[in-house]
C-alpha positions as CSV (number, residue, x, y, z in Angstrom):
1,M,0.0,0.1,-0.1
2,F,0.8,3.7,-0.3
3,S,3.8,4.5,2.1
4,T,5.2,7.8,1.2
5,Q,3.0,10.7,-0.5
6,Y,4.5,12.8,-3.1
7,L,3.0,16.1,-2.4
8,L,2.4,16.8,1.5
9,Q,1.2,20.5,1.5
10,V,0.9,24.0,-0.2
11,E,1.3,27.1,1.8
12,L,0.6,30.6,0.4
13,K,3.3,33.3,1.0
14,R,0.8,35.7,2.3
15,E,3.6,38.1,3.0
16,E,4.5,38.5,-0.6
17,I,1.1,39.2,-1.9
18,P,1.0,42.6,-3.4
19,S,-2.7,42.7,-2.9
20,F,-5.7,40.6,-2.2
21,D,-8.1,43.0,-3.9
22,H,-6.7,41.6,-7.4
23,Y,-6.8,38.4,-9.5
24,P,-5.8,35.8,-8.7
25,F,-5.6,36.6,-4.9
26,S,-9.1,37.9,-4.7
27,L,-10.4,34.5,-5.4
28,P,-11.9,32.6,-2.2
29,A,-9.8,29.4,-2.5
30,V,-6.6,31.7,-2.8
31,R,-7.6,34.8,-0.3
32,H,-8.6,32.2,2.5
33,L,-5.6,29.9,1.9
34,D,-2.8,29.7,4.4
35,I,-1.6,25.9,4.6
36,L,-3.4,23.1,2.9
37,K,-2.3,19.6,3.8
38,F,-3.1,17.0,1.1
39,H,-4.4,13.4,1.6
40,P,-1.9,11.0,0.6
41,Q,-3.8,9.1,-1.7
42,V,-6.9,11.6,-2.9
43,T,-7.7,15.1,-2.2
44,Y,-10.9,16.7,-3.5
45,L,-11.2,20.6,-3.7
46,V,-14.7,21.2,-3.5
47,G,-16.3,24.7,-4.1
48,E,-18.5,26.6,-6.4
49,N,-17.6,27.8,-9.9
50,G,-15.4,30.7,-9.8
51,S,-14.0,30.4,-6.3
52,G,-10.5,29.6,-7.5
53,K,-10.3,25.5,-7.3
54,S,-9.0,25.4,-10.7
55,T,-6.5,28.4,-10.5
56,L,-5.1,26.6,-7.2
57,L,-4.7,23.3,-9.3
58,E,-2.9,25.1,-12.2
59,A,-0.6,26.8,-9.7
60,L,0.2,23.5,-8.0
61,A,1.0,22.1,-11.5
62,V,3.1,24.9,-13.1
63,S,5.1,24.8,-9.6
64,L,5.6,21.0,-10.0
65,G,7.0,21.5,-13.6
66,F,4.3,20.6,-15.8
67,N,3.1,22.4,-18.8
68,P,0.3,25.1,-18.0
69,E,-1.4,23.9,-21.4
70,R,-1.7,20.7,-19.4
71,G,-0.2,17.1,-20.1
72,T,2.8,15.5,-18.6
73,K,6.1,17.4,-17.8
74,N,7.5,16.6,-21.2
75,F,5.0,18.9,-23.1
76,R,6.3,22.2,-23.8
77,F,3.7,23.1,-26.4
78,G,1.7,26.7,-25.6
79,T,-1.2,28.0,-27.8
80,R,-1.2,31.1,-25.6
81,P,-0.3,32.3,-22.2
82,S,-3.2,32.0,-20.0
83,H,-2.2,30.8,-16.5
84,S,-1.9,33.3,-13.5
85,E,1.2,34.2,-11.5
86,L,-0.3,32.1,-8.4
87,H,2.6,29.7,-8.8
88,R,5.0,32.5,-8.0
89,Y,3.5,32.9,-4.4
90,I,3.1,29.2,-3.2
91,R,5.4,27.0,-1.5
92,L,5.2,23.2,-1.8
93,A,6.1,20.5,0.5
94,K,7.2,17.4,-1.0
95,G,7.6,13.9,0.2
96,V,10.7,11.9,0.1
97,K,9.8,9.8,-2.5
98,R,9.4,11.1,-6.1
99,P,6.6,10.0,-8.6
100,R,7.6,8.0,-11.5
101,D,4.5,9.2,-13.6
102,G,2.7,12.4,-13.7
103,F,0.0,14.3,-15.6
104,F,-2.0,17.5,-15.4
105,L,-5.6,17.7,-17.0
106,R,-8.3,20.2,-17.6
107,A,-11.1,18.6,-19.5
108,E,-11.7,21.7,-21.7
109,S,-8.1,21.6,-22.8
110,F,-7.5,18.0,-23.3
111,F,-8.1,19.0,-27.2
112,N,-4.7,20.8,-26.9
113,V,-2.8,17.7,-25.5
114,A,-4.6,15.6,-28.2
115,T,-3.5,17.8,-30.9
116,E,0.2,18.0,-29.6
117,I,0.2,14.2,-29.6
118,E,-0.7,14.1,-33.3
119,R,2.0,16.9,-34.1
120,L,4.8,15.1,-32.3
121,D,3.7,11.8,-33.9
122,S,4.0,13.5,-37.3
123,E,7.7,14.1,-37.0
124,P,10.4,11.4,-37.5
125,G,12.1,9.3,-34.8
126,G,11.0,7.3,-31.6
127,P,7.7,5.2,-31.2
128,P,4.3,7.0,-31.7
129,I,3.4,8.6,-28.5
130,I,-0.4,7.8,-29.1
131,D,0.6,4.3,-28.6
132,S,0.8,5.5,-24.8
133,Y,-2.7,6.4,-25.2
134,G,-4.2,3.0,-26.6
135,G,-3.0,3.4,-30.2
136,R,-6.1,5.5,-31.5
137,S,-6.2,9.1,-32.2
138,L,-7.8,10.8,-29.2
139,H,-9.5,13.1,-31.7
140,E,-11.5,10.3,-33.0
141,Q,-13.0,9.3,-29.6
142,S,-15.8,11.1,-27.6
143,H,-14.7,13.0,-24.5
144,G,-15.4,10.0,-22.3
145,E,-13.6,7.5,-24.6
146,S,-10.5,9.5,-24.7
147,F,-10.6,10.3,-20.6
148,L,-10.9,6.3,-20.1
149,A,-7.9,6.0,-22.6
150,L,-5.8,8.2,-20.7
151,L,-6.5,6.6,-17.5
152,N,-6.2,3.0,-18.4
153,E,-3.6,3.4,-21.1
154,R,-1.4,6.1,-20.2
155,F,-1.5,6.4,-16.3
156,G,1.0,3.8,-15.1
157,G,0.8,4.2,-11.4
158,H,3.3,5.3,-9.1
159,G,2.0,8.9,-10.3
160,L,0.9,12.2,-9.2
161,Y,-2.2,13.0,-11.1
162,L,-3.7,16.6,-11.1
163,L,-7.1,16.4,-12.7
164,D,-9.7,19.5,-13.0
165,E,-13.3,18.3,-12.9
166,P,-12.7,14.8,-14.7
167,E,-16.2,14.1,-14.5
168,A,-17.2,16.7,-17.0
169,A,-19.4,15.1,-19.8
170,L,-19.1,11.7,-18.3
171,S,-22.2,9.3,-18.4
172,P,-22.7,7.4,-14.9
173,Q,-21.3,4.4,-16.1
174,R,-18.0,5.9,-17.0
175,Q,-17.8,7.8,-14.0
176,L,-17.9,4.5,-12.1
177,A,-15.2,3.0,-14.5
178,V,-13.0,6.1,-13.7
179,L,-13.8,5.6,-9.9
180,V,-12.8,1.7,-10.6
181,R,-9.4,2.7,-12.4
182,S,-8.6,5.5,-10.1
183,H,-8.8,3.1,-7.1
184,D,-6.5,0.5,-8.8
185,L,-4.1,3.5,-9.1
186,V,-4.3,4.7,-5.8
187,K,-3.4,1.0,-4.6
188,D,-0.4,1.4,-6.8
189,N,1.0,4.2,-4.9
190,S,-0.7,7.0,-7.0
191,Q,-1.9,10.4,-5.6
192,F,-4.7,12.4,-7.0
193,I,-5.8,16.2,-6.4
194,E,-9.0,17.2,-8.1
195,P,-11.1,20.0,-8.0
196,F,-14.9,19.4,-8.1
197,A,-17.5,22.0,-8.5
198,K,-20.7,19.7,-7.5
199,F,-21.1,16.4,-6.3
200,F,-21.3,13.5,-8.6
201,I,-21.4,9.8,-8.4
202,Y,-18.2,9.5,-6.5
């Protein structure tokens, strides 16, 4: 079972905040943040739309070295700068053990990740990246199919996975499939951090 978590906590450097009246520091999830300790297996960030959950998750991802456009740490593409400066004002405490795998996902930007995979695979050299996602173009699949392909084929365990509202557009049956796969990954020494705007079948 899980012995050492990868991300222990995040602390807001409140003394360095220029003003809590301006974005992103005016968001409730940021304004009221001091120290947030993460569960060693799964942490849910629950709140209303616009409360700042996704902004906080994005700052965590950028601080951890993930591409702000989402994906793995190896993805370095960018369509347009859209992330906030919050990552400069947080301090992370990491566990002794480093994850072997990781992924940062936002449902609305998964299209960009799929496009980048196809672009990289069009270049010569190396095995096709899409093989790690089941071998079928993510653009040729529904949102639910592509997300399950990501979970089942790409996520390999011993990983830190930051998933922003992964339940979006998933049917109840696929939500259950996500729950089962996530449970398996947790048993395989993985840690999840996920914001949710509303309760769903979990």
